[in-house]
Backbone bond lengths (Angstrom), bond angles and torsions (degrees), N, CA, C in turn:
res aa  C-N    CA-C-N  psi(-1)  N-CA   C-N-CA  omega(-1)  CA-C   N-CA-C  phi
1 Q - - - 1.449 - - 1.537 108.50 -
2 V 1.351 112.81 130.27 1.455 118.36 -177.28 1.520 109.11 -82.96
3 Q 1.304 115.57 133.03 1.473 121.55 173.13 1.503 111.20 -133.80
4 L 1.322 113.59 137.00 1.478 121.91 172.69 1.519 107.06 -124.17
5 V 1.311 115.97 121.83 1.452 121.41 -175.75 1.530 109.41 -122.06
6 E 1.337 113.46 114.40 1.478 119.12 179.84 1.521 110.15 -90.27
7 S 1.339 113.61 152.71 1.479 119.97 174.34 1.516 107.79 -154.72
8 G 1.330 114.63 165.22 1.472 120.70 174.66 1.482 114.57 105.81
9 G 1.335 117.41 -3.71 1.457 118.62 178.02 1.524 110.85 -71.49
10 G 1.354 114.64 174.69 1.448 119.60 177.10 1.512 111.11 159.16
11 L 1.316 115.19 -167.13 1.425 123.72 -179.45 1.544 109.49 -99.07
12 V 1.323 116.41 130.16 1.455 121.09 -178.17 1.504 109.18 -142.98
13 Q 1.298 117.64 149.74 1.441 122.32 179.79 1.542 110.49 -79.57
14 P 1.300 117.65 153.63 1.470 119.32 175.79 1.536 110.13 -54.04
15 G 1.355 113.36 138.39 1.462 119.01 -176.01 1.507 113.90 90.69
16 G 1.311 116.64 -13.05 1.450 120.27 -179.33 1.499 114.40 -80.39
17 S 1.326 115.26 -175.48 1.468 122.22 -177.12 1.510 111.53 -131.07
18 L 1.310 115.26 152.64 1.450 122.91 170.61 1.512 108.35 -143.90
19 R 1.326 115.35 154.06 1.465 120.68 173.93 1.515 109.02 -124.38
20 L 1.296 114.89 115.40 1.462 121.28 176.86 1.508 110.34 -90.82
21 S 1.350 114.49 144.58 1.484 120.37 177.54 1.500 107.06 -126.65
22 C 1.308 115.13 149.82 1.502 122.03 175.59 1.500 106.65 -137.11
23 A 1.361 115.13 113.26 1.460 120.17 179.79 1.519 108.49 -99.37
24 A 1.335 115.55 129.30 1.452 121.52 -178.49 1.512 110.90 -106.87
25 S 1.304 115.11 147.06 1.456 122.86 174.82 1.510 109.02 -145.50
26 G 1.335 114.50 153.20 1.471 118.49 179.31 1.526 113.39 84.31
27 V 1.321 117.57 5.78 1.494 119.31 178.52 1.548 106.46 -136.92
28 I 1.313 113.65 159.67 1.478 120.49 170.94 1.513 104.12 -82.68
29 F 1.316 115.55 91.10 1.460 122.45 -167.31 1.529 111.27 -55.28
30 S 1.295 117.95 -41.06 1.450 120.78 -170.54 1.499 114.87 -64.07
31 I 1.332 118.26 -19.89 1.478 119.85 -178.11 1.534 112.94 -96.24
32 Y 1.329 115.25 0.16 1.466 119.88 -178.57 1.516 112.50 -97.24
33 G 1.301 116.39 139.43 1.446 119.75 164.92 1.542 107.07 -74.21
34 M 1.299 115.13 147.24 1.469 119.39 -178.16 1.526 110.10 -127.35
35 G 1.292 115.92 146.52 1.446 118.83 -179.90 1.507 112.34 -146.24
36 W 1.324 113.09 156.77 1.455 120.72 170.60 1.537 109.23 -114.19
37 Y 1.325 114.63 128.45 1.426 120.48 177.39 1.544 107.91 -120.06
38 R 1.330 116.12 163.63 1.456 118.12 176.06 1.517 109.15 -142.09
39 Q 1.332 112.21 153.72 1.469 118.26 178.13 1.522 107.65 -138.32
40 A 1.296 116.04 117.45 1.452 123.57 173.87 1.529 111.35 -89.97
41 P 1.309 119.74 154.76 1.448 120.98 179.49 1.534 112.41 -53.87
42 G 1.326 115.68 129.40 1.464 120.69 178.98 1.493 114.96 76.42
43 K 1.343 118.43 5.36 1.448 120.42 -178.93 1.557 110.40 -121.29
44 Q 1.298 113.99 162.20 1.476 118.98 176.88 1.516 109.26 -76.94
45 R 1.348 113.27 156.10 1.440 119.21 175.03 1.535 108.46 -67.01
46 E 1.311 117.06 137.85 1.460 120.83 -178.94 1.535 110.94 -131.85
47 L 1.333 114.22 147.60 1.456 118.44 175.59 1.506 110.89 -72.70
48 V 1.318 115.74 130.88 1.448 123.37 177.33 1.553 110.17 -96.80
49 A 1.311 115.17 -51.58 1.454 119.67 -178.10 1.535 108.86 -160.69
50 S 1.341 115.78 151.33 1.439 120.48 178.53 1.516 109.65 -140.08
51 I 1.322 115.90 158.01 1.415 121.33 176.60 1.536 107.67 -143.84
52 T 1.346 115.88 129.55 1.461 119.94 -178.53 1.509 111.34 -78.38
53 S 1.311 115.59 173.13 1.472 120.48 177.23 1.526 109.34 -62.10
54 G 1.310 117.64 -26.46 1.474 122.90 178.38 1.479 114.96 -86.08
55 G 1.309 116.62 -4.83 1.472 120.78 177.90 1.514 115.74 96.34
56 N 1.304 118.95 2.73 1.454 121.40 176.94 1.532 110.44 -72.30
57 T 1.301 117.10 136.26 1.456 121.35 -175.03 1.521 111.93 -115.11
58 N 1.338 114.40 157.04 1.435 122.47 178.13 1.518 108.60 -145.78
59 Y 1.320 117.89 140.64 1.441 121.29 -177.75 1.556 112.40 -131.63
60 A 1.300 115.17 149.52 1.469 119.69 169.47 1.505 107.41 -66.30
61 D 1.330 116.77 148.72 1.472 119.15 -178.94 1.541 110.94 -61.07
62 S 1.330 117.05 -32.03 1.439 120.62 -175.90 1.531 114.78 -67.90
63 V 1.363 116.39 -15.22 1.446 119.76 -176.84 1.526 112.96 -118.45
64 K 1.326 116.00 -5.46 1.512 118.16 -178.51 1.527 110.35 -57.45
65 G 1.303 113.12 134.68 1.449 119.79 -179.66 1.500 114.39 85.76
66 R 1.342 117.12 -11.02 1.451 119.36 -179.26 1.563 112.22 -115.46
67 F 1.328 115.22 -33.27 1.465 120.85 -177.14 1.529 109.87 -111.29
68 T 1.326 115.64 147.30 1.476 120.93 176.32 1.521 109.22 -134.03
69 I 1.335 116.30 127.56 1.428 120.25 176.38 1.533 107.75 -100.91
70 S 1.333 116.11 143.41 1.429 119.34 177.83 1.553 107.18 -150.93
71 R 1.324 114.80 166.26 1.463 119.37 -179.67 1.509 110.54 -141.13
72 D 1.329 114.47 147.68 1.455 122.98 176.97 1.531 106.69 -123.03
73 N 1.315 115.65 98.19 1.474 118.21 -175.45 1.544 112.10 -65.99
74 A 1.308 116.99 -26.41 1.448 119.90 -179.88 1.520 110.05 -70.15
75 K 1.302 117.26 -25.33 1.481 122.22 -178.92 1.509 112.02 -106.32
76 N 1.350 116.30 2.09 1.486 120.18 -179.38 1.548 110.13 53.73
77 T 1.318 117.07 42.76 1.450 119.46 -172.82 1.557 108.65 -136.72
78 V 1.314 113.25 142.45 1.458 121.26 172.97 1.521 107.65 -118.25
79 Y 1.295 115.51 144.67 1.472 122.71 -175.13 1.522 111.32 -120.60
80 L 1.332 113.87 155.35 1.473 117.90 170.55 1.518 105.09 -136.45
81 Q 1.304 116.17 108.61 1.456 123.31 176.63 1.539 106.39 -87.41
82 M 1.322 116.77 120.95 1.477 122.00 -177.74 1.505 108.84 -117.48
83 N 1.331 115.26 118.85 1.454 121.33 178.41 1.489 110.12 -118.56
84 S 1.307 116.53 165.65 1.465 122.36 179.52 1.497 112.01 47.11
85 L 1.319 117.07 49.80 1.454 121.89 -175.02 1.488 111.80 -65.99
86 K 1.327 115.33 146.29 1.443 123.83 -178.45 1.549 109.37 -120.06
87 P 1.310 118.11 156.75 1.475 119.02 175.65 1.514 112.89 -54.43
88 E 1.298 117.22 -33.93 1.468 120.56 179.86 1.530 114.33 -71.43
89 D 1.311 117.54 -6.83 1.463 121.90 172.42 1.538 111.54 -82.68
90 T 1.296 117.96 -4.06 1.443 121.50 -179.25 1.516 109.89 -65.61
91 A 1.308 117.66 124.42 1.464 123.25 -176.90 1.508 108.93 -177.38
92 V 1.314 114.53 172.64 1.480 121.02 166.75 1.521 106.70 -89.77
93 Y 1.272 117.24 127.42 1.469 122.54 -176.40 1.554 107.70 -104.13
94 H 1.316 114.10 126.80 1.442 122.06 -177.91 1.527 110.83 -114.57
95 C 1.299 114.55 143.15 1.466 121.45 174.65 1.513 109.74 -95.88
96 N 1.334 116.52 143.55 1.455 120.89 -179.18 1.556 109.73 -133.07
97 A 1.270 115.29 138.53 1.468 121.22 171.83 1.534 108.37 -118.92
98 N 1.300 116.14 135.65 1.462 119.25 -174.51 1.523 112.10 -147.90
99 R 1.324 113.97 148.23 1.456 119.57 174.76 1.523 108.40 -160.51
100 L 1.292 115.56 160.57 1.470 122.24 172.35 1.514 107.10 -107.66
101 R 1.339 115.87 132.92 1.458 120.17 175.54 1.518 108.49 -132.28
102 N 1.303 115.65 114.09 1.455 120.99 -175.40 1.546 112.04 53.45
103 G 1.334 112.85 39.96 1.444 117.39 177.12 1.527 115.80 81.70
104 V 1.320 116.90 -3.49 1.452 122.29 -179.57 1.520 108.92 -101.10
105 P 1.365 115.73 126.55 1.470 118.16 -179.38 1.520 111.07 -80.25
106 Y 1.316 115.04 139.77 1.452 121.11 173.97 1.529 107.64 -119.99
107 D 1.340 115.70 125.10 1.474 120.40 -178.21 1.527 108.81 -130.99
108 Y 1.295 114.34 134.38 1.478 120.68 176.99 1.507 108.85 -130.97
109 W 1.327 114.66 145.47 1.487 121.10 -175.36 1.515 110.95 -129.84
110 G 1.340 112.85 144.13 1.486 118.87 169.73 1.510 110.47 -85.14
111 Q 1.341 115.38 173.12 1.485 121.47 -179.57 1.489 111.49 -76.57
112 G 1.289 119.50 -21.69 1.447 122.08 177.42 1.559 111.79 101.02
113 T 1.329 112.02 157.49 1.473 121.01 177.17 1.518 108.43 -135.97
114 Q 1.308 115.92 134.05 1.472 121.20 -174.25 1.522 110.05 -81.07
115 V 1.339 114.87 132.26 1.452 123.31 172.90 1.521 107.69 -119.43
116 T 1.319 115.66 122.13 1.460 120.00 178.10 1.503 108.97 -124.69
117 V 1.337 115.28 123.54 1.426 122.12 179.26 1.530 108.97 -110.43
118 S 1.302 115.51 110.64 1.459 119.73 -173.50 1.531 109.60 -159.66
119 S 1.321 114.65 147.89 1.445 120.11 175.05 1.513 111.66 -94.14
């Protein structure tokens, strides 16, 4: 059974930092692309950052230069380092694992962790 468990969310002041973690189990972690998505109240879920199995990264324009995604295959964990946080970063952050196998997409999601940026 695939499980993705996020942690590290919380309340932080504008300009502060948080580090999110997502621990995966039940999958061969190293062959999966991993991503962080977020959903703010009343808005659609959006991609924040992604990292391929080969380590290539991609970021939403709104977080470039402030957020960094990384992965530790030995720990089956993906991270999102968030710096210079803004109130508009407030959202529930979800971890995603994805891969294509014989043309069939496989997607798994975590339950999410709340990030609130407020003074």
